[in-house]
N, C-alpha and C positions, 0 to 999 in steps of 0.2 A: 456549510460551516467552514470558516477559515481555520487552518491548522497552524498558522503562525502564532508563536507563543507570546503572550503578554509579558512585559518587562518584569512584573512582580513574580511571575512563575519562574522566569530565568534566574532571578535573584535567589529564590528558594532553592533552586537546583544547583547553586554555585559549588557546593561542597560534595555533591554526589558523584561517585565514580562508578563505571560499569566494569565488572570483572567477570571472567569466565574461568572456572577452575582448570578445565582441561583444554581450553582453546589455545593456549599459548604455552610454550616450553621454557620461556624465560620469565622475566619479572612481570607480575600481573599488571594489566592495564589500569591506569589510575594511580599506580605507585611509581611511575616513571621518575627517575632522578634527573633526567633532562629530556627535552622534547626532541624526538628524532626528526632530522631534516634530510630531505633528499631520499635517494634510494640506495639499497645495498648494491654490491658490485657483481652479484651473480645473476646474469641475464637468463630469463626463463622462456622468453618467446614474445609473440605479438598478439594483439587482439584489435578488433575494429574500433576506431575512434567513436566515442559517444558524446553527445552534448554535455558539457560540464567537466570533461577531462582537461587536465592541465596541458596547455599547448606546448609546454617545455618538453613533454614526454613523447611528442610526435616523432616518428622516425622519418626524417626527410629523405633519407636514402631510398627507403621503400617508395615514398611518394614520387621521387625522381624517376624510378625505374618502372613503376606500374600505375602512377596517377591515383594511388589508393592511400587513404589516410589510416595509418595504423599506429597504435600506441605500444611502446616498448614496456614489457613487464619484467619484474624482478622477483626473486624468491621471497624476499621479505620487504614488502612495501610499507607495512605497518605492523605493530605488535598484535593487532587483533583484526580479523576479518569477520564481520557479522552480517547476517541476512535477516531482515524483518519480514515476517510472513503475516499479512493482514487479511483476515477472513472477511470477505465482502459478500457473503451469502445473504439470502433474504432475511433470515432470522436476526442478523446483526442490525437490521433497521428498526428493531423494536425499541420503544422508549415509553417510560411512564413519567419522566421528568424532563429536564431541559435538554439532556443529551441522549442520543441513541447509543446503542452499544458500538456502532461503527464510528460515530463521532468521537467517542471516548478512545477507541482503538487508534484512530488517526492522530488524535492529540498526544497519546502516549508514545506512538511511533515517532512523531515529530520531536518530542522531548528527548527520546533516546538517540535519535539521529544527531540532534544538536550536540549532545554530550560527547558522542563518539568523535564527531568531526572536530570538536573543540580540542580533544586530546589526541588528534592526529591518527585516529583509527579509521578503518574502512567500514562503510555501512552500505548494504544493498537492500533492495525492497522487492517483495512479491505481493501482489494483491490477487485474490482468488475466490472462487466459489466451487463449482465442480471442476474447474480447470484454472490454470494461471491466466489472469486477465491482463496484467501488466508486470513488467520485470525490469529492474535496474541492477546491473552487477555492482559489487562492492567497489567503492572509491572513497577517497578521504578529502576531497576538495570542497570548498564552500559552494562553488558552482554546482557540483554534483548534489549537494544537500538541497539547494534551491530547486533543482529538478525533482528531487525526491518529494519535496513539499507539493509541487504541482501534481505529481502522480497521486499523492494521498488525497488532495483536494478533489480530484476527478473521480475517485472511487465512490461508487454508489452501490447500495445493497442490491444483489442480483438474484441468481438462481438458487438451487438447492445446495446443501452442504455435502462436500465430498473431499474432506481434507486428506484422507489417506492417499488418494490418487495424486494430489498435488505434491504432497511430501515425498512420495516415492519418486516422482519425476525430478524433484529438486535434489534428492539424495544421489541420484544417478549422475548429476552434473557437478557435485561438490567433490573436488579432488584434493583439496587442502584442508587441514585442520582449521576449524572455525567455530563460530557461535551461531545458532539459529534461534531466533526469538519469535515465538508463535503467539499472535494476539487474536483470540477467538472466543466465542461462547462455548465451544466444544460440544455443541448439541449435535453429535454425530455418533456413529457406531463406535463404541469404546474399544472393542476388540480390534477392529481394523485400524483405528487411530493409534492404539498402543503398538501394534506391529510396525507401523510406519515410523513412529518415534524411535523404536528400537533399531530400525534400519539406519536412521540418521546417526544414532549413537555408534552403530557399527562402522559408519563412515567417518568416525573420529570427530563428530560434531558434538560440542556441548549444546544442550537444548534447554531452553527455558519457555514454559508455557504460561502465559498470562490468560487466565480464564475470566472473561469479562461478562458479567451478568447484570441485568437490571434488578433493582431491589424487589420489584413486584414479582419477578420470576421466582425469587427465593421465598418471599414473605406471603405471597398470594393474598393480597388485601381486599379481594373482591367479595361482594355480597349480593344475594338475590339472583335473579335471572340475568345472565350475561351472554352476549353473543361473542364467541371467540373466533377470531379470523386468523387462519394460518398464513404465514408469510412465505412459505415455500410450497405453495400449491395444495396445502391441506384443505379439506372442506370446512365450511363455516359450521359451527356448532353452537346451539343455544342451550345452555346448561344452568342448573342451579349451583352457583359457586359454593354456597355453604355445604351442599351435599357432597361435592366432589373434592373439597379442600383436603381432607385427610388422605384420600387416595393420591391426589396430585403430589402432595408434599412427600409421601412415601416413595413415589416413583422418582421424584427429583433427588431425594436423599440417596436412593440406591444408585442413581447415575453418578452422583458426586463421589460416592464411596468407591465405585468401580474405577472411575477416572483417577482418583487419588492413588489407589492401589496399583493401577497400571503404570502410572508415571513413576511411582517409587520403584517398581520392579525393574524398570529399564533405565533408571538413573536420570530421570528428567525432573527438574525443579518446577513445581506448579505453584503459581500465585493466584489466589482468588481475588478479583477486583470487582467492586460494585460501582456502577456509574455515578453514584452519589458521593464517592470518596474523592478527597482532594488529590489531584494528579501528582503534586510534588511529594506528598506523603507516601503514595504508592511506590514511587521511585526510591525514596529514602529507605523505606521498609524493605524493599527488594534488593537493593544494590549497595547500600552503604554498610560496610562491614562493621562499623561501630554503632549502627542503629540498634 
């Protein structure tokens, strides 16, 4: 599935802005009175050049001395630094309709990335299952955004789910205040996941969790004898769907309750998204303060 957004979706998203209550200490992103251009004057250090970085920020003096391509960094490159964390575990490959959960997560991540780059904010990307599979550090150029799309397109549903380990690793490297957006079905150990979300909050990250589920996972519309095939190495089970429906829905509801309570306890905003929902409406509902 291509994650490049159709023109009609971009038009729907025209008035949507992405904000993070605690990610910035100045004016909220999307409420800019003027577009920030260039970099601030406080030099912070160097990092290795990555494809998509603006060539104007290369430090040619470092290259002359060491034949190494480094980019100069400053304290405030943009008003917002965000990292999209896309769960690419096996369960994200499930679909009952046109889009799998991973398809939906990739499209949603692409839309968010477009909005942020358009308003001169930095956006990074992590794809993961039991560990980080691909990573792009935050940047705000259109070239970087095109690289982000390529990484999203390459993401395929992989192994088991272990979000806690991934988030703990990410939290250890986040030294500046920012926003972490997690796109996942959250079919993981709720206690471990909540602890990792709390760690991110402790590291001064605003965190938003988009829980992406397939309608069939919530509604359980199956009847008769059905063979259920696990996507993360679980055994195949042939069961009477009508007999297990009530038990399944009780377990699903309990997981949702614990996840909602855990997110609330650590100050994480949780948005429940069904893959049948219109992408633009999900963004408007989540991020437009006037919606």
